[in-house]
Every structure is written in structure tokens, then in C-alpha cells.
C-alpha positions in Angstrom: 9.2 -34.0 16.2 6.9 -32.6 13.5 8.3 -31.1 10.3 7.7 -27.4 9.7 6.3 -26.4 6.3 7.9 -23.3 4.9 6.6 -23.7 1.3 4.5 -20.6 1.6 7.7 -18.6 2.6 9.6 -20.0 -0.3 6.9 -19.1 -2.9 6.6 -15.5 -1.6 10.2 -14.6 -0.6 12.6 -16.4 -3.1 16.1 -15.1 -2.8 15.5 -12.9 0.3 16.5 -13.0 3.9 13.5 -13.3 6.2 12.9 -13.0 9.9 10.5 -15.6 11.3 8.6 -15.8 14.6 6.5 -18.9 15.7 8.6 -20.8 13.1 6.5 -19.8 10.1 5.4 -16.1 10.4 7.5 -13.7 8.4 7.9 -10.3 10.2 10.5 -8.8 7.8 12.2 -9.6 4.5 14.9 -7.9 2.4 18.0 -8.8 0.3 20.1 -7.5 3.2 20.2 -9.6 6.4 21.2 -6.5 8.3 18.0 -4.7 7.1 15.9 -7.7 8.1 17.3 -7.6 11.7 16.8 -3.9 12.0 13.2 -4.1 10.7 12.5 -7.0 13.2 13.9 -5.0 16.1 11.8 -2.0 15.1 8.8 -4.2 15.5 9.9 -5.4 18.9 11.5 -8.7 18.0 15.0 -9.0 19.4 15.9 -12.6 18.3 13.8 -13.7 15.4 14.8 -16.8 13.5 16.7 -15.7 10.3 16.4 -17.7 7.1 17.9 -17.2 3.6 15.1 -18.4 1.3 16.7 -20.2 -1.8 16.1 -18.8 -5.3 15.5 -22.3 -6.6 13.9 -25.3 -5.0 16.4 -27.8 -6.3 16.3 -31.4 -5.2 19.2 -32.4 -3.0 20.6 -35.9 -3.6 22.3 -37.0 -0.5 25.3 -39.2 -0.6 27.6 -40.3 2.2 31.2 -39.1 2.4 33.6 -40.5 5.0 36.7 -38.4 5.2 39.8 -38.9 7.5 40.9 -36.5 10.1 44.2 -34.9 9.3 47.4 -33.4 10.9 48.3 -30.2 9.1 50.6 -28.2 11.5 53.1 -28.8 14.2 50.6 -29.9 16.8 49.9 -33.5 17.5 46.1 -33.0 17.2 44.1 -34.6 14.4 41.4 -32.4 13.2 38.5 -32.7 10.7 40.1 -31.0 7.7 38.3 -32.0 4.5 38.9 -31.2 0.9 36.3 -28.9 -0.5 35.8 -27.3 -3.9 34.4 -23.7 -4.2 32.2 -22.8 -7.1 30.6 -19.5 -8.2 28.7 -19.5 -11.5 31.2 -20.9 -14.1 34.3 -20.5 -11.8 35.5 -23.6 -10.1 38.5 -23.8 -7.8 40.7 -26.9 -7.3 40.0 -28.7 -4.0 41.5 -27.2 -0.8 41.5 -28.2 2.9 38.9 -26.6 5.1 38.3 -27.2 8.8 34.8 -28.5 9.7 33.8 -26.4 12.8 30.5 -26.9 14.4 31.1 -23.8 16.6 31.3 -21.5 13.6 28.2 -19.8 12.4 29.3 -19.2 8.8 31.6 -20.8 6.2 34.6 -18.5 6.2 37.3 -18.2 3.6 40.5 -16.1 3.1 39.6 -13.1 1.0 42.3 -13.9 -1.5 40.2 -16.8 -2.7 37.5 -14.4 -3.9 39.8 -13.4 -6.9 39.8 -17.0 -8.1 36.0 -17.1 -8.1 35.7 -13.7 -9.8 33.8 -12.2 -6.8 33.9 -8.4 -6.4 33.8 -8.1 -2.7 33.1 -4.4 -2.9 29.7 -5.1 -4.3 28.8 -7.6 -1.5 27.2 -7.1 1.8 29.7 -6.4 4.6 29.5 -8.3 7.9 31.5 -8.1 11.2 32.4 -11.3 12.8 34.0 -12.2 16.2 35.3 -15.5 17.6 38.1 -16.9 19.6 40.7 -15.5 17.2 39.3 -12.0 17.5 37.3 -9.7 15.2 37.1 -9.8 11.4 35.3 -7.9 8.7 34.1 -9.9 5.7 31.7 -10.0 2.8 28.9 -12.4 2.2 28.9 -14.2 -1.1 26.4 -16.9 -2.3 28.6 -19.7 -3.6 28.6 -23.5 -3.7 30.8 -25.8 -1.7 31.6 -29.2 -3.2 32.4 -32.4 -1.5 33.5 -34.8 -4.3 30.7 -34.3 -6.9 28.1 -33.1 -4.4 27.7 -29.2 -4.4 25.8 -27.4 -1.7 24.7 -23.7 -2.0 25.8 -21.7 1.0 26.2 -18.1 2.0 30.0 -17.8 2.7 32.0 -15.0 4.2 35.3 -13.9 2.5 37.6 -11.9 4.7 41.1 -10.4 4.3 41.2 -10.4 8.2 41.1 -14.1 8.2 44.1 -16.0 6.9 44.4 -19.5 8.4 47.7 -21.3 8.6 47.9 -24.4 6.4 44.2 -24.4 5.2 41.9 -22.3 3.2 38.8 -21.9 5.3 36.3 -23.0 7.9 33.1 -24.9 7.1 30.5 -23.5 9.5 26.9 -24.2 10.3 24.8 -21.8 8.1 24.1 -23.5 4.8 26.4 -26.5 5.2 25.0 -28.1 8.4 21.5 -27.2 7.2 21.9 -29.6 4.2 24.0 -32.4 5.7 24.2 -34.5 8.8 27.7 -34.0 10.1 29.1 -36.7 12.4 32.5 -36.2 14.1 33.8 -39.7 14.7 37.0 -39.0 16.7 37.3 -42.6 17.9 37.8 -43.7 14.2 39.6 -40.5 13.2 37.0 -39.5 10.6 34.2 -37.1 9.8 31.0 -38.5 8.1 28.9 -36.3 5.9 25.5 -37.6 4.8 
């Protein structure tokens, strides 16, 4: 498979959401992902590829993390709950457990955690989500998620409609799976991040 070069997009659209067609052609760009989708649909594109262009092109040093599956509730099911640290600017939380969920689009956290990171959700973009647990309204914040000493910038959703039992959040695909190879090794009861 041939790599796709998006350096021209990075240079022109730093910090913005873009809608792409043909993998590299930008058809709309804005700070709001909602506006990008609306603009794309006005141009006749129903399902463009959405991409949040980073502000900084930082090198990413990859290291391998092998973390055990855990029991956290009354069920007898082991699940890939991993300790993560949330960071926003100078605020850093202590590690908490989050479920690694390959079926979740976004990283999603209880809205109560926004206070610990000094995030004013009223100033952030609102998003409606749906899943097997129902509907939720949340706010998109650009934070970093840490695994040990490795921090990854991600757009994360904070929602007061989402309050998981026994853990603080869900690690979804956008941002996290884009930067790491995630292997679920159920036979050995571990998740491997590299």
C-alpha cells in the first residue's frame, strides 16, 4: 500500500478540520467540524474524509506498552481497561482506568473530569453522539492522553450524559488509534500499544 502525502494540507490548514476527497483534495475547511460537513454537503459530497490537521508537526516517538486486561465490575469478563493520564495545557490528572474500544469513534470521558483539566465546556464545540448505550451530548476538547510517559494529542468528547460505572472513559479511534497500533491479545489477556 502506498503512503498518502498530506504535507501540503498540513502547511495550509494547520489547526483546522478539513474534508478531503480523493485522499488529498481539500473541499472545505473550518475550526468547526460541523461547518466542514455542511460545506461539503453543499458542494455535493455526502461522505468526505474528515481530518483534524495538527497545529504542530511534532515527532512521535513510539514505544511499546503491554497492559493487562482487568475485571472491574461484577461480571466475569476481562476487558482492556488501561490506566491513562489526561493532560490539558499545564493541568495533568492522576491516572485513571479507561476502556479501549475499537468500536468507539471518539475518546469519551465523563464531563465531571473537565473541571480537573480547567476546561470550560460552554466554550467548546457541541456534538451529539449515539451508541449501544443510547444518545449523549458532549463537547469536543483538544487534550493529550498519556500512557506511562507517552502523550498523544487527541480530540476528546466530555459529556455529562456519559457516566461509566467503575472507570473514567472510553479510548476510541479518532486520535488514539491514528497514532498507535492497538492489538487486543485476548488469549494472553493483554492489550499491546505500539
